[in-house]
C-alpha positions as CSV (number, residue, x, y, z in Angstrom):
1,X,13.1,2.4,31.8
2,X,10.3,0.8,33.8
3,X,9.2,-2.7,32.9
4,X,5.7,-3.1,31.4
5,X,3.0,-4.4,33.6
6,X,3.3,-8.1,34.2
7,X,0.2,-9.2,32.2
8,X,1.7,-7.6,29.1
9,X,4.7,-10.0,29.3
10,X,2.4,-13.1,28.9
11,X,3.5,-15.4,26.0
12,X,0.4,-14.5,24.0
13,X,1.9,-11.0,23.5
14,X,5.4,-12.1,22.5
15,X,4.7,-11.7,18.8
16,X,3.6,-8.2,19.3
17,X,6.7,-7.5,21.4
18,X,8.9,-9.0,18.6
19,X,7.2,-6.7,16.0
20,X,7.7,-3.7,18.1
21,X,11.4,-4.6,18.7
22,X,11.9,-4.8,14.9
23,X,10.2,-1.5,14.4
24,X,12.4,0.1,17.0
25,X,15.5,-1.2,15.2
26,X,14.2,0.4,12.0
27,X,14.4,3.8,13.7
28,X,18.2,3.5,13.7
29,X,18.2,3.4,9.9
30,X,18.5,6.4,7.7
31,X,15.4,8.3,6.9
32,X,15.6,7.3,3.2
33,X,16.0,3.7,4.2
34,X,13.0,3.8,6.5
35,X,10.8,5.4,3.8
36,X,12.0,2.8,1.2
37,X,11.0,0.0,3.6
38,X,7.6,1.8,4.1
39,X,6.9,2.0,0.4
40,X,7.8,-1.7,0.0
41,X,5.4,-2.6,2.9
42,X,2.7,-0.5,1.2
43,X,3.2,-2.3,-2.2
44,X,3.0,-5.6,-0.4
45,X,-0.3,-4.6,1.3
46,X,-1.7,-3.5,-2.0
47,X,-1.5,-7.0,-3.2
48,X,-2.5,-8.8,0.0
49,X,-5.1,-6.8,1.8
50,X,-7.8,-7.1,-0.9
51,X,-10.7,-5.7,1.1
52,X,-8.9,-2.4,1.8
53,X,-7.7,-2.2,-1.8
54,X,-11.3,-2.6,-3.0
55,X,-12.4,0.2,-0.6
56,X,-9.7,2.5,-1.8
57,X,-10.4,1.7,-5.4
58,X,-14.1,2.6,-5.0
59,X,-13.3,5.8,-3.1
60,X,-10.9,7.0,-5.7
61,X,-13.3,6.2,-8.5
62,X,-16.0,8.2,-6.8
63,X,-13.9,11.2,-5.7
64,X,-11.7,11.5,-8.8
65,X,-14.0,10.7,-11.8
66,X,-11.8,13.1,-14.0
67,X,-8.9,10.6,-13.8
68,X,-8.7,7.8,-16.3
69,X,-8.2,4.2,-15.1
70,X,-4.4,4.3,-15.5
71,X,-4.1,7.5,-13.5
72,X,-6.3,6.1,-10.7
73,X,-4.2,2.9,-10.7
74,X,-1.1,5.0,-10.2
75,X,-2.8,7.0,-7.4
76,X,-3.9,3.8,-5.7
77,X,-0.3,2.4,-5.7
78,X,1.1,5.7,-4.4
79,X,-1.6,5.7,-1.7
80,X,-0.6,2.2,-0.4
81,X,3.0,3.3,-0.5
82,X,2.0,6.3,1.6
83,X,0.2,4.0,4.0
84,X,3.4,1.9,4.4
85,X,5.4,5.0,5.1
86,X,2.9,6.0,7.7
87,X,3.4,2.6,9.4
88,X,7.1,3.3,9.6
89,X,6.5,6.8,10.9
90,X,4.6,5.5,13.9
91,X,7.7,4.0,15.6
92,X,9.6,7.1,14.5
93,X,7.1,9.1,16.5
94,X,7.8,6.9,19.5
95,X,11.5,6.4,19.5
96,X,13.4,8.6,17.0
97,X,15.6,11.1,18.8
98,X,14.6,14.7,18.5
99,X,17.8,15.6,16.6
100,X,16.9,13.1,13.9
101,X,13.4,14.4,13.1
102,X,12.7,17.9,14.6
103,X,14.7,19.5,11.8
104,X,12.2,18.0,9.3
105,X,9.3,20.2,10.4
106,X,8.1,23.1,8.3
107,X,5.6,24.9,10.5
108,X,3.5,27.7,9.0
109,X,0.8,29.9,10.6
110,X,1.5,29.1,14.3
111,X,0.9,32.8,15.0
112,X,-2.8,32.3,14.2
113,X,-3.2,29.7,17.0
114,X,-1.0,31.7,19.4
115,X,-3.2,34.8,18.9
116,X,-6.3,32.8,19.8
117,X,-4.6,31.2,22.9
118,X,-3.3,34.6,24.0
119,X,-6.8,35.9,24.5
120,X,-7.9,32.8,26.4
121,X,-10.2,31.5,23.8
122,X,-10.6,27.8,23.1
123,X,-9.5,26.6,19.7
124,X,-10.4,23.7,17.4
125,X,-7.7,22.6,15.0
126,X,-9.8,21.2,12.2
127,X,-7.9,18.4,10.5
128,X,-8.4,15.1,8.7
129,X,-6.9,11.6,8.6
130,X,-3.7,11.7,6.6
131,X,-1.1,9.0,6.6
132,X,1.6,11.1,8.3
133,X,-0.7,12.0,11.3
134,X,1.4,10.2,13.9
135,X,4.7,11.7,13.1
136,X,3.2,15.1,12.5
137,X,1.7,14.9,16.0
138,X,5.2,14.2,17.5
139,X,6.7,17.1,15.5
140,X,4.0,19.6,16.4
141,X,3.7,18.8,20.1
142,X,6.6,20.9,21.3
143,X,5.3,24.0,19.6
144,X,1.8,24.3,21.1
145,X,-0.2,23.2,24.1
146,X,-2.8,21.0,22.4
147,X,-5.2,18.3,23.6
148,X,-5.6,15.2,21.3
149,X,-8.4,12.8,20.9
150,X,-7.7,9.1,20.9
151,X,-9.4,5.7,20.5
152,X,-8.2,3.0,22.9
153,X,-6.5,0.1,21.0
154,X,-7.8,-3.4,21.3
155,X,-4.2,-4.8,21.7
156,X,-3.1,-4.0,25.3
157,X,0.6,-3.9,24.3
158,X,0.0,-1.4,21.5
159,X,-2.2,0.7,23.9
160,X,0.5,0.6,26.5
161,X,2.9,2.2,24.0
162,X,0.4,4.6,22.6
163,X,-0.7,5.7,26.0
164,X,2.9,6.3,27.1
165,X,3.5,8.4,24.0
166,X,0.3,10.4,24.6
167,X,1.4,11.2,28.2
168,X,4.9,12.2,27.2
169,X,4.0,14.4,24.2
170,X,0.6,16.0,25.2
171,X,-0.7,17.6,28.3
172,X,-4.2,16.1,27.9
173,X,-5.7,13.2,25.9
174,X,-9.4,12.9,25.5
175,X,-11.3,9.7,24.5
176,X,-12.9,10.5,21.2
177,X,-16.5,10.0,22.3
178,X,-16.1,12.1,25.5
179,X,-18.0,15.2,24.4
180,X,-18.3,16.6,27.9
181,X,-14.5,16.5,28.3
182,X,-14.1,18.3,24.9
183,X,-16.6,21.0,25.9
184,X,-14.9,21.5,29.3
185,X,-11.5,21.8,27.7
186,X,-12.6,24.3,25.1
187,X,-14.5,26.4,27.7
188,X,-11.3,26.5,29.7
189,X,-9.5,28.0,26.7
190,X,-7.6,24.9,25.7
191,X,-7.0,23.7,22.1
192,X,-8.2,20.4,20.6
193,X,-6.8,18.7,17.6
194,X,-10.0,17.5,15.9
195,X,-10.5,15.3,12.8
196,X,-14.3,14.7,12.2
197,X,-13.8,13.4,8.6
198,X,-14.6,9.7,9.0
199,X,-17.9,8.0,8.5
200,X,-20.3,8.9,11.3
201,X,-23.9,7.9,11.9
202,X,-24.5,9.1,15.5
203,X,-27.1,11.6,16.7
204,X,-25.2,14.6,15.3
205,X,-24.8,13.1,11.8
206,X,-25.9,14.5,8.5
207,X,-25.6,13.4,4.9
208,X,-23.1,16.0,3.6
209,X,-21.4,16.1,0.2
210,X,-17.8,14.8,0.2
211,X,-16.2,15.2,-3.3
212,X,-19.8,15.6,-4.6
213,X,-21.2,12.4,-3.0
214,X,-23.5,12.3,0.1
215,X,-21.5,10.9,3.1
216,X,-22.6,10.4,6.7
217,X,-20.7,13.2,8.5
218,X,-20.2,14.4,12.0
219,X,-21.6,17.9,12.5
220,X,-19.8,18.2,15.8
221,X,-17.3,20.8,14.8
222,X,-20.0,23.5,14.4
223,X,-21.8,22.3,17.5
224,X,-18.7,22.4,19.7
225,X,-17.8,25.9,18.4
226,X,-21.3,27.1,19.2
227,X,-21.4,25.6,22.7
228,X,-18.0,26.9,23.7
229,X,-17.3,30.0,21.6
230,X,-14.1,28.3,20.3
231,X,-12.3,29.5,17.2
232,X,-12.0,26.9,14.4
233,X,-8.7,26.9,12.5
234,X,-8.0,24.6,9.6
235,X,-4.9,22.5,10.3
236,X,-3.1,20.7,7.5
237,X,-0.2,18.2,7.3
238,X,1.7,17.0,4.3
239,X,4.7,14.7,3.8
240,X,7.2,16.2,1.4
241,X,9.1,13.1,0.4
242,X,11.3,14.8,-2.1
243,X,12.9,17.0,0.7
244,X,12.3,14.7,3.7
245,X,10.2,17.4,5.4
246,X,6.8,17.6,6.9
247,X,4.6,20.7,6.4
248,X,2.2,21.6,9.1
249,X,0.1,24.7,8.3
250,X,-2.4,26.5,10.5
251,X,-4.8,28.9,8.7
252,X,-6.5,31.8,10.4
253,X,-9.8,31.2,12.3
254,X,-12.8,30.6,10.0
255,X,-14.9,33.8,9.7
256,X,-18.7,33.4,10.3
257,X,-18.2,29.9,11.8
258,X,-20.4,28.6,13.2
259,X,-23.5,29.8,11.4
260,X,-27.1,29.0,12.4
261,X,-27.0,25.9,10.1
262,X,-24.7,23.1,11.3
263,X,-25.2,21.2,8.0
264,X,-24.1,24.2,6.0
265,X,-21.1,24.5,8.3
266,X,-20.2,20.9,7.9
267,X,-20.5,21.2,4.1
268,X,-18.0,24.1,4.3
269,X,-15.8,22.0,6.5
270,X,-15.7,19.2,3.9
271,X,-14.8,21.6,1.1
272,X,-11.9,22.9,3.2
273,X,-10.7,19.3,3.7
274,X,-11.2,18.5,0.0
275,X,-8.9,21.3,-1.0
276,X,-6.1,20.0,1.2
277,X,-6.6,16.4,-0.1
278,X,-6.2,17.6,-3.6
279,X,-2.8,18.9,-2.7
280,X,-1.5,15.4,-1.8
281,X,-4.3,13.0,-2.7
282,X,-2.2,9.9,-2.1
283,X,-1.7,10.8,1.6
284,X,-5.4,10.8,2.6
285,X,-6.8,7.7,4.2
286,X,-8.7,6.2,1.3
287,X,-8.9,2.7,2.8
288,X,-11.6,4.1,5.2
289,X,-15.2,3.3,4.2
290,X,-16.2,7.0,4.0
291,X,-19.6,6.3,2.2
292,X,-20.6,3.2,4.2
293,X,-24.2,2.4,5.2
294,X,-25.9,5.3,3.5
295,X,-29.7,5.3,3.7
296,X,-31.8,4.0,0.7
297,X,-32.1,4.7,-2.1
298,X,-28.3,5.5,-2.1
299,X,-26.3,2.6,-3.4
300,X,-23.8,0.5,-1.5
301,X,-20.7,1.8,-3.1
302,X,-18.5,-0.9,-1.6
303,X,-20.6,-3.8,-2.9
304,X,-18.5,-6.2,-5.1
305,X,-21.0,-6.1,-7.9
306,X,-22.1,-2.5,-8.7
307,X,-25.6,-1.9,-10.1
308,X,-25.6,-1.0,-13.8
309,X,-26.2,2.6,-14.8
């Protein structure tokens, strides 16, 4: 194995290298042991990362008003446990041998994507940010030629490892703001794994309901499909802890998508995502500020002191 670039060996990076070494050692443990460690890390984070706990509490209160306080508290704990398992799955996606994890994949609906690719049409795999996203990417990569979107990491050591992983597992990786590269790829008949579900306030943003509450949302899915003629296929992932398996499901291409109304299309997109989230609500990324910086008179849902009704 080639040595990392010399600047990454500077003493200021030694702590990061030590953490990565410990994570690599964890991949030699049994799957059950790794998941138990992940749950423990998540419970620790629940009590120490107060800002993210607050964000998750507010999101769950908004999105699941039908749950009583005790049920939401349980869901919050399970979510942080799921976050911890996602942290452990990241080094698994880097270093676990194929024999140890490939058998854990349950893949449904691949034929829908293959049919689109066979006719030379671009495809958008419409997904969301779930806690098992890293390992599911590793599991799915051998089964389809898919381009991924990425955000460069601030830590150069982490980016070194993630960049190497992207190059090994995927043919193309596109920086998440590079719209021209996405359009070019789709017009060439390639497939993009796309998750436009996080808070977005750019030029192609609209206030669209998410679990019944207005949320700044990227309308890019409909716009990309209209510009390129790409098919849009819902793409789901789910950790099945009771069996140690990971479900990845691809639905048939959406009919009548895009329409002439990108806001209506984005509303439809959110409803599709909501249905999947309800299947495994603890596995969605609730620590993300999905309702951040909405325009007045909408309230700041993450303010520590909420306005009285």
